[in-house]
C-alpha positions in Angstrom: -12.6 4.1 -14.5 -13.8 0.1 -15.9 -11.3 -2.6 -16.1 -10.7 -6.6 -14.6 -11.8 -6.8 -10.9 -12.3 -9.8 -9.9 -15.4 -11.3 -11.3 -13.5 -10.2 -14.9 -14.6 -7.4 -16.9 -13.3 -5.9 -19.2 -11.2 -2.9 -19.2 -12.7 -0.4 -21.6 -11.4 0.1 -25.1 -10.7 -3.6 -26.3 -11.7 -6.2 -28.8 -13.7 -8.8 -27.4 -13.7 -12.3 -29.2 -10.5 -14.5 -28.7 -9.1 -14.5 -31.7 -4.9 -13.8 -32.2 -5.9 -10.9 -33.4 -8.2 -9.4 -31.1 -5.2 -10.9 -28.1 -2.4 -8.8 -30.1 -4.9 -5.6 -30.7 -5.7 -5.2 -26.7 -2.6 -6.2 -25.5 -1.3 -2.9 -27.1 -4.2 -1.3 -26.5 -5.2 -0.3 -30.6 -7.5 1.7 -30.9 -5.1 4.1 -28.8 -3.5 4.4 -32.0 -5.6 7.2 -32.7 -4.7 9.6 -29.7 -1.1 11.2 -31.4 -1.1 9.7 -34.8 -3.7 12.7 -36.0 -0.9 14.9 -35.2 1.1 13.0 -37.2 0.0 14.7 -39.8 -0.9 17.7 -38.3 3.4 17.6 -39.0 2.8 16.4 -42.7 0.3 19.1 -43.1 2.8 21.1 -41.8 5.2 20.2 -43.9 3.6 20.5 -47.1 3.6 24.2 -47.7 7.3 23.8 -47.7 8.1 20.2 -49.7 5.5 18.6 -52.1 3.5 15.1 -49.6 2.8 11.7 -51.8 0.4 9.1 -50.6 3.5 7.2 -50.4 5.2 8.6 -47.8 1.1 9.3 -45.8 1.2 6.0 -45.4 5.2 5.5 -44.6 4.5 8.2 -41.7 1.2 6.2 -40.5 2.9 2.7 -40.9 5.9 3.8 -38.5 3.6 6.0 -35.8 2.2 2.6 -35.6 4.9 0.3 -35.2 6.8 2.8 -32.9 4.0 3.2 -30.6 3.1 -0.9 -31.1 7.2 -1.8 -29.8 6.7 0.7 -27.4 3.3 -0.2 -25.5 4.1 -4.2 -26.0 7.5 -3.8 -24.2 5.4 -1.9 -21.3 3.4 -4.2 -21.1 6.0 -7.7 -21.4 8.0 -4.8 -18.2 5.1 -4.8 -16.2 3.5 -8.1 -16.5 4.1 -9.0 -12.5 2.5 -5.6 -11.2 -0.5 -6.2 -13.9 -1.5 -9.2 -12.2 -1.2 -7.7 -8.5 -3.2 -5.1 -10.2 -7.2 -5.3 -10.0 -7.2 -2.7 -12.8 -4.9 -4.6 -15.5 -4.7 -8.7 -13.9 -6.6 -10.0 -17.4 -4.7 -8.4 -19.6 -3.2 -10.6 -22.1 0.5 -11.6 -19.9 -1.2 -12.7 -16.9 -3.8 -14.7 -18.3 -2.0 -16.1 -19.7 -3.9 -15.1 -23.9 -0.7 -14.4 -24.9 2.8 -15.4 -24.0 5.8 -13.7 -23.4 7.9 -15.3 -26.1 4.6 -14.0 -28.3 4.9 -11.0 -27.6 8.2 -10.3 -27.6 8.4 -11.1 -31.1 5.4 -8.8 -31.6 7.7 -6.0 -30.8 10.9 -6.9 -32.4 8.4 -6.8 -35.4 7.1 -3.8 -35.3 11.1 -2.6 -33.8 12.2 -3.7 -36.9 9.1 -2.4 -39.1 9.7 1.0 -37.6 13.0 0.6 -38.6 12.2 0.1 -41.9 9.4 2.5 -42.5 11.9 5.3 -41.2 14.4 4.1 -43.3 12.3 4.7 -46.7 11.4 8.1 -46.0 14.4 9.7 -46.3 18.0 9.0 -44.1 17.1 11.5 -41.1 14.6 9.6 -40.7 16.5 6.6 -40.8 19.7 8.3 -38.2 16.7 9.6 -36.0 14.5 6.2 -35.5 17.1 4.3 -33.2 16.9 6.9 -30.8 13.0 7.5 -30.9 12.4 4.0 -30.1 15.2 3.8 -27.2 13.0 6.5 -25.8 9.4 5.2 -26.4 10.7 2.2 -24.9 12.7 3.2 -21.8 8.9 5.3 -20.9 8.3 1.8 -19.4 10.9 1.3 -16.1 9.6 5.7 -15.6 7.0 5.1 -12.6 10.4 3.1 -11.0 12.3 6.1 -10.6 10.8 9.3 -10.9 7.3 10.9 -10.6 7.3 12.9 -13.9 7.0 10.0 -16.6 3.8 11.1 -18.2 6.1 13.8 -19.4 8.4 11.1 -20.8 5.7 9.7 -22.1 4.6 13.3 -23.5 7.6 13.8 -25.1 7.4 10.3 -26.6 4.4 11.4 -28.6 5.6 14.8 -29.6 7.8 12.8 -31.6 5.3 12.1 -33.8 4.4 15.4 -35.5 8.4 16.4 -35.4 8.7 12.6 -37.5 5.6 13.7 -39.6 7.6 16.6 -40.8 10.4 14.7 -40.8 9.9 12.4 -43.1 8.2 14.8 -45.7 10.9 17.4 -45.4 13.8 15.9 -44.9 15.0 19.0 -42.0 14.2 20.7 -38.9 11.4 24.0 -40.3 12.2 27.4 -40.5 11.4 29.0 -38.3 12.7 26.3 -35.4 10.7 27.3 -33.3 8.0 26.1 -34.8 7.6 22.5 -35.0 8.8 23.2 -31.2 6.0 24.5 -30.6 4.0 22.1 -31.8 5.4 19.2 -30.3 5.6 21.0 -27.2 1.6 20.9 -27.6 1.4 17.3 -27.9 3.8 16.4 -25.1 2.0 19.0 -22.6 -1.4 17.9 -23.4 -0.3 13.5 -23.6 1.3 14.3 -20.6 -2.3 16.0 -18.9 -4.0 13.2 -19.8 -1.6 10.7 -18.8 -2.0 12.8 -15.1 -6.2 11.2 -15.4 -5.0 8.2 -16.2 -3.6 7.3 -13.7 -5.9 9.0 -11.2 -7.4 5.4 -11.4 -4.2 3.6 -9.9 -3.9 6.1 -7.2 -3.8 3.1 -4.5 -1.9 0.8 -6.1 1.4 3.3 -6.7 1.2 3.7 -3.4 1.3 0.5 -1.8 3.8 -0.9 -4.3 6.2 2.2 -4.2 5.3 3.3 -7.9 5.9 7.5 -9.0 3.9 9.5 -10.1 2.6 13.1 -9.7 -0.9 11.5 -8.4 1.4 9.8 -6.0 3.0 12.9 -5.4 0.6 15.8 -5.1 -2.6 13.9 -4.3 -5.8 14.2 -7.0 -7.0 17.9 -6.4 -2.4 18.9 -6.7 -2.1 16.6 -9.8 -5.4 17.6 -11.4 -4.4 21.1 -10.7 -0.7 20.6 -12.6 -2.8 18.9 -15.8 -5.0 22.1 -15.8 -2.0 23.6 -16.9 -0.5 21.7 -18.9 -3.4 21.2 -20.4 -3.0 25.7 -20.6 0.2 25.6 -22.5 -1.5 22.6 -24.7 -3.2 25.6 -25.8 -1.1 28.5 -25.7 1.5 25.7 -27.9 -0.9 25.8 -30.4 -1.8 29.2 -31.5 2.5 29.6 -31.2 2.6 27.2 -34.2 -0.7 28.1 -35.9 0.1 31.5 -35.7 4.3 31.0 -36.2 3.3 28.5 -39.7 0.6 31.6 -40.8 -1.6 29.1 -41.1 -5.2 30.7 -41.7 -8.9 31.3 -39.9 -9.8 27.9 -39.9 -6.5 26.0 -38.2 -7.4 29.1 -35.4 -11.2 27.5 -35.4 -10.0 24.3 -34.7 -7.8 25.1 -32.0 -10.8 26.8 -30.4 -12.9 23.7 -30.5 -9.8 21.5 -29.1 -9.8 24.1 -25.9 -13.9 23.6 -25.7 -13.6 20.1 -25.6 -10.5 20.4 -23.7 -12.6 22.6 -21.1 -15.2 19.5 -20.8 -12.3 16.9 -21.0 -11.8 18.5 -17.1 -14.7 18.8 -16.6 -16.1 15.9 -16.3 -12.8 14.5 -13.7 -13.0 15.7 -9.9 -10.7 15.1 -7.1 -12.4 12.0 -5.1 -15.0 11.5 -8.5 -13.5 9.3 -11.6 -16.7 8.2 -12.2 -16.5 10.1 -16.2 -12.5 9.3 -16.1 -12.8 6.8 -19.3 -15.4 9.6 -21.2 -12.9 12.5 -20.3 -9.7 9.9 -21.4 -10.8 8.2 -24.3 -13.3 9.8 -25.5 -12.6 13.7 -25.2 -8.7 12.8 -26.7 -9.1 10.9 -29.0 -11.7 13.6 -30.4 -9.4 16.5 -29.8 -6.7 14.9 -31.5 -8.2 15.0 -35.5 -10.3 18.1 -34.4 -6.8 19.5 -35.0 -5.6 17.5 -37.5 -8.9 18.0 -39.3 -9.2 21.5 -39.5 -5.0 22.3 -39.8 -6.0 19.7 -42.9 -8.6 22.2 -44.2 -7.2 25.5 -43.6 -4.5 23.6 -46.1 -7.0 22.7 -49.1 -9.0 25.3 -48.5 
């Protein structure tokens, strides 16, 4: 995985330039918002079968998701700034290099958290009441590698709130039947957990040296890649189950088939002992996969 090293190379998916906007965007890896945001919109699409959807709601869902993710990533950078300064892959990040101060980052996290709660309040009372719980969960993720090898699943559940939140934002209540939204959320949780295992491959040696935990540390490359394969098989099964339970049409299932092809391709790029294509597997394949599922779900709804 490309990243900063002794000569100061930048990590992948970062913006060039020294503007304050670019520094904050790089602090939270802004392009990664694309990973799970489409699934929040799949939740909106699903809710539209039983409740009217307006542009105001869609805008608030996008704002709430983006703000929550900004807060979680910014908080993670604050918590991990000492470790990031020691890791050759991450020592070029904004806090270790002083491009941003802890005060600036903390201020941005506080503002993003407030925007998230405000957006939830503007959606409906249920979203408002659930917003502190969701925020506490996503912020707590930053500490999980200190005590569990399964931090990947904690992150997966964090982003699995996206489709559930998108649905609740429109419908104001859980789905009927209840298991359909659970199946969709499970798909996102296992999808994220699986590709987060890939992300952890790049830090195996560092995590071992500093006592951090991950499936890669526990199982090694071959074992953890095997777990990622199982997780992504569950992802596809969950997407199929959701589509069946929600009575979606053929176009949605075409999208799931394409998502399956993308995941197979992703796994073909990463092999034990060969991480040369990890960037393509992590960044490109996952960004495309979530968009494909959303576009085909939306197309199925509109057509």
